[in-house]
Structures are given as C-alpha cells and as structure tokens.
N, C-alpha and C positions, 0 to 999 in steps of 0.2 A: 368977442364972438361967443354965442351961446352953444354949448355942447348939446348935440342931439343924441337920441338913442342909438342911431347908426354909428356915430363917431365913438361911442362908448364901447362898441363891440370890437374895435381894432386897436392894437397898440400903436403908438406913434411910429411914423415911417422909419425914424432913425434906429429904433430898437431892432427892426427887421434887418436893416442894412448892417448894423454891427454884428448881430448874431449870425447872419449868413456869411459875412466876410470872415469872421472868426472860425466858423465851422468849415468853410472852404479851405482856409489856410491849414487847419488841422488835417483835413482830408489830403491835401497835397503833401504833407509831411509823412502821412501813413502810406498813401498810394501815390508814388511819383507819376509825373505826367507821362503820357504815352501818345496814343492815337488821338487826333483832334476830336473825332466823333465820340470816343470813350470819355474824354475830358468834359465835353459839353453835356453828355448824358449824366455823368457823375455830378457835375455842378447843378444841373436841373433837379436831380434827385435830392441832393443836399438842400437846395433852396426850398423845395416843397416841404420836406420833412421839418426843416427848421421853422418855416413859416407856420406850419400847423402847430408845432410845439409852442412857439411864442404866443400864438393866438390862444391856445388852450390855457396856458399859464396866465396870460393877461386876463382872460375872462374869468378864470377861477379866482383870481385875487381881487377882481373888481365886482364880483357878483354881489347883488344886494343881500344884505343879511337880515333875516327876519328875527324879531325878538319876541 
C-alpha cells in the first residue's frame, strides 16, 4: 500500500496506544483512583496531551530535510 501525505502526518496507531496506556498507568500511581467522573476527566486529559506530544514528536522527526 502506498503511503500518502495524510498518513505521513500521524504516527502508527500502536504508538498512541502504548504512550497513552503508559501515561495513564503513571497517572494512576501518582493520583490514586477516586470519583468516576474525576478518573474519566483525568484519563481524557492525559490522552489528549499524550496524543499531541506523540504527534508533535513524530512530525518533527519525520519532517522533510532541505539540503
């Protein structure tokens, strides 16, 4: 399958899954579980931040280099 420009903008799905799972596990060690709504909000915040960080790092490392 040929890679398109759109596919080159996003890291593979498994990178996001591993990064979000690891960050959520670390969050649970630092902030123990409590109210369900608080846990869901914390997970959503962690997922968004990690997804943005992974995307920024992926795009920065895959950027075309001019010579």
